[in-house]
N, C-alpha and C positions, 0 to 999 in steps of 0.2 A: 391535189385537193383545190375546188376553187374557193378562193377566199371571200369572207361573207363580211359586208359593213353595216352597221346598224343605221338604225333611222338617223340618230344625231350626226354619226360621222358623215352622211352624205349628205345632210343638210348642212354641213360645216365647210364640206368638199365644196359642194356647188355654189356654196353662198346664198343658202333660199331658207325658208323657214321649215319646220316640220308641217306646218299646216300645208304650205304649198306640195310638199311628196305626199302628204294625205290624198290632195285633191289631183295629183297625176295618178296615183294608184286608182282612184275610182274612176278616172276617165281614160284609164290602160297605157297612159304616158310610161309609166313607169311602176308594174306591178310589184309587190313588195311579196316576200318570202316567209311564211308564217311559220314560226317554232311552236309544234303541237305540243311540248311540253309547258310553255308559258304564254302561248301565243302572241311573243314579241316579231316583230317585223324586223326582216333582213332585207339588203339586197347582195347578191352577187355579182363576183367582179366583172363577168361578160357581161351582166345588165349593165354595166356604167359605161362601158366600150362607145355608146351612141353619145357621150358627150364630151367633144375635142377635148375643154380643158381640163377633161382627167386623163389623156392620152400617157403622161407620164408613169401611171399606176400598172401600164403594162410594158415598161422600159425594164429589163432585167439586167442589163448591161452594166458590167463593172464602173466605178466610178474612178477616173483617174485621178494620180496624185498629185496635186499641184505644189509646186515649191519655187519660191522666186530663185530665179536666176543670177538676179544682180540686185544690188541694195536699193529697194527700191523707198520713197521718204514722202511724208503727207503731211500736210495740213489740215487739222480738223478747227473748226469755227462751231459754236455753242454746241460744244463739247458736251455740257451736262454733267451727269455723272461717271458718267465714262462706258456705255453701252457699246456703242460703235465702234470708241476706241480698241477697248478691249476684243472685239473680233478683227478687227484691223492687225492688232497687233499678233494674234494669235495666227491669222493667215500668214505671216510673216514681211508686213508692212512695217515701217519705223517711221514712228509719229515724232517729227521735228518741232510742232508748236501746237501747242491747245491751246483756245481763247474762250473764255467762259465770263459772263458777268456775274452770274450767282456767287457770292462769297461760299455759303456751304458747299456748292456743287464743285467750288476751286479746291477746298479743305478735303473733299471728297478724293479728287483727282490726285491731289499733292502727296496723301496720306498712303494712297496704294501705289502709286508710281512716283517715288522721289526723285526720279534721273529725269521725268518727263519735265518738259520747256512749258510749264504753264503759265501763261498770262491773264490776269483776273482782271478785267475791268472792260471799259467801254469798247468795242470793235471799233469805232470810229476813229479811235485814237491810235489804232496800231496801225503800223507801214507795213506791207508785203514786198516793196521793191528790192531790198536786199536778199531775197529767196528767188529771185527773176533767174527760170531758167533752171533751177537748181532742185523743182520738187517734181514729182510724177503726178502727184493727183493731189487736189484739193475736195475735203469733204466737211457734209458738215448740214443739219436740217435747221434751217431758217424760218424764223416764224413769219407764217402767211400775212399780211396786212394786205389790207385793199387798195388797191392804186386806183389812182384817178384815171378815168377814160375821157378824152378829148375826141374821140372820133378818128384816130388814126393811132398807128404802131407805136408804142412807148420806147423812146430811147434811153439810152444809158444815165445822160442827165437827167431825164426826166422820173427816173428810177430813185432821187434822190428823198433822205427822209424815210425810207424804209428799209429794214433789214437785209433786204434782199438785194438791196444797192450794195450794200457793205460786205454782202457773199461775192457780188459781180465784181465789186472793186479788188478783192483778193484774187481773185481769179484773173481780172485783168494784169494787175502789179505782177503775180509771182508766174504767170504763162505757162501752167500747168501743162502735163500731154491731157488731160482729160481732170473733169470734176464729175463728183457724185452727190448731188442733195438729196434728201428726204424728208417728205412732208405729209400731210394728213390725205386722205383721200378725196377729200372735199376740194381741194385743190383743182381737182380736174373741173369741177363746174361753178366754181367760184366766179361770182358776177357774171354770170351767163357763160363762161368761157373766156370773157374778156382778159382776167389776170394770167392763166397760162399764155395768151396769146401775146399778152404783154413782157412775160418772162421770156419766152420764146423768142421775140423780135430783141430783146436786151442782148441775149444769148450769142444770136446772131452778128450784132454790132460788133462782139467781142472778139469775134471769128474762131466759133466755137460751134459746131453741129449738134443741134440737142436730137439724142435718140427718142423714140416712142417712149413716151411717161410708164413707167410699167407698174402695174399694183400688184406687191406683194403679200401674202397671206403668210403670216408667221407660223402658224400650225403644219406648212407644207416645208418647214425647217427646223424642225426639232425644237419647237417652242411650242409649251402646252397650254397655247393661249389663243384664242378668235382676235387676232389683232391685224389691223390691213394697212400697210404704209405705200405712198406712191413715190416711187422713186425717178427721179430726173438723172442721166448720165450726158454729159457734153464731152463731144472727142475736138481737140484743136483741128482747125481745117487741113492743116497741111499734111495731117498723120489719118485723119479719117476715114481714107480711101484704102487705105494700106492691111488692117485687118478688122476683125468683126467682133463687137461686144457681147461675148454670151452671157445671158442673165443665170442667176445658180439654176441649178436642177433640184425641182421640188423632190423631196423623199416621200415614199411610200405608205411609212408609218406616221400615225396622228398620235400624239402623246397627248395623256390625260393631266386631271389635276393630281391624279394619284401618282403619275409618274415625277410629277415635279415635286411632291414634299413628303413622297416616301422614298425609302432606297431603292434602286432599280436601273435601269440602262442611263438614264439622264445624272442621276448623283448617288455615291455610293453607300451615301447614307441617309436617314430620314432628317428631316429639316432640323437646324440647332435651335434650340430656345432661344428668344428673342425677346425685346417690346415690343408692344402693340397697343392701338387702341381699343378702347373697351365700349358697349352699348351701356346708355345710362338703363335703370331697371325695368320703365315702362317699354322703352324699345324693344328691350331683351325678350320681355314676356310676349311681344309681336312677336318676333323674331323665331323664338322656341317653337312656333305653331308652324312655320312654314317647312316641308321635306324637301329634301335632298332635290335639286335643280328646279324648285319651285319658285313663286313669288305671290303677290298680295293675292292675287287670286285664288290662290290656293288657302286663303284664310277664312273662318266661319264670315259669313256677311257680316256680320254685326262688327266684328273687328276689323274686316275691310273699310266701313264707314267711318269707324273711330278713327284708324291708323291715317286714310287717306285724305278725310274731309273732303272738301269742294271736290278734289280732283278725282272723287269716286265717280261721279256724276257726268265728267266729262269724256270727250272721245280718246280714242288711242289706246293701245296696249300697256302703255307705261311698263315695259316687263323689265326694267331695272329696278322700281320701287319693290322693297324689302322680298330681294331675291337672295335666294342660298345657291351656292354653288354645288356642282355634284363630281364627287369621286370619280366618275369612268367618263366626263368629258372633260375640253380642254376650257378654262376660264373665261369669262367674259374679257374683254379687253380692259386693264388696269386702268383707273383714273388717278388723279393726283391726291385724292381721299378716298379711304375705303369705305367709311360709314356714310356717304352722303344717301339722302335717303331716295335721291331721283337715280342714283347708279350704285346700288347699292353691292357689296361684292362678300357676303358671310359665308363663314366657313363649312363644308360641307356637313361637319359633324357637330362642331362644338358652337355655342352661339355667342358669335364675337366675330369682329373683321379680321384680316390676316394681319399676322405680325409684320412685321418689316424685312423678316429673314425670309417667310413666307414668302411675301411681295417680291423679294428680290429672286427666290426662287422660279418664279413663274415667269419673272424677265429673263432666265436662264443666267442671270450674275453668279459667280463663283463663291461659294460661301466665305471665304476667305475677303472679299471685296467689302471692306467696311466704307458704311455712310455716317459722315459729320453733320452736324447740325439738331436741331430740335427734332423731333419725331415728326411733326407736321411737316417740315422740310425734307426728310429721309424718304418718306411716303412721295412728295412731290419730285423728287429727282428719279427715283425710281419709277412712278408712274410714267413720267415724261421720256424715258431711255429708250434709245434702240435694243430689242431683245437680244443678247450677246451672242446666240447662236445663230440668228438670223443675219447679224452684222459679220461674222465670220465666212458665211456663204457668200455674201457680197465683197469680201476682203479677196475669198479667193478667185472671183470672178474677174476684180482688178489685177490680180496677182497674173491671171491667165491671160488675160488684155497685153499687161507689159511686157510679158515673157515672150509673147507671138510679135509684139512689136519690135522690142529690140532684137530679134532673128532676123526680122524683115529688115531695119533699117542698119543695123549693128555698130550701132552709133549711141555714144552714152554722155551726157554733158561732164563737161569737167568742173572736179569736184570744189569747193569753196567751204571755207568754215561756215557752220549752218546753227552753231547755237548761239548767236548773238543774241544778247540781251536788248529788250525793248523798253523803253520809258514811257509811262502814259503821259500824255500834258493835260 
């Protein structure tokens, strides 16, 4: 039987709005199929064959099992609450050092993995030379700060004062086989593309080949969330031509909020009860009127005006305001706070923001991963994290690359003690 996809699913898969699909329907570019019982619109799998970016839904080949052939070691910078580290650990990588500035995030890492070497403090005070040639990969999501642009490609020394410089310094000192950095999609066009050009020039100076930046949609990697992250992978020049790095293969199934919060394929039980923020009574009265999947435009006009104030008369859709999620769709990208007016993430049924454990489920953290700090800090840690399931797929790609690389070179570095403690100055 030819699989059918809903309008919401196809919109998410193609990264377009439902309104765009309606226009395509009217123009004949992509005609929908009507369900005669309820008039809902669907698309057949065959109809989507015209979109090259969706070619993976026709690949029914079995996924290969990827297991590390050797003990591969990583350093993770800007580690946050551990979303990326969890995924890499599940893929079989051994994290030798994690660095994070936020004290609550450090406490989270230490509480869940007491054996991890978590160094809490300013990355600028941490040295990586003792790890030189003993690390396979350096990972982390450096914050994207604007670089000054002076009419030429920026060099390594010119990057001082940015957190990217500290990431680059760790790569320079540790000399790993490859590095993997994640960032926001906006880095692609930040400052007219100059920021990425400068990053590329620094990486080239370090002796690494930067692969074409890769945009990953979390919904394709067993994450019930419409989240996008930009991945940068660099391979040391002496290794760059030996084997090809393969990005994770997307999954054909897209999971929904129901998959995140209820027992099913992603989790064996419903979301555990936990603390969470609440709405003030006035706001709760407004949010109670928003239907599942709706937002402020679904309110009565007088309520819209009272809630939106001057924003009601401004342009733009402002679709994040007074927004309630839908059980049958992936959640919108989680932010650092679930009750902000501009980026509302209301529970699909109860009139409240998501709880901490619901937030964590949407990011595919395991239920036994505990978060430390005040409630606002826990939300921030989760909202900033790399989804654990997507991180696992990235880890498998790294392991696959290293397996094939070691098979090609048949050379492994000599071991030295790697649990050296660093003191911050």
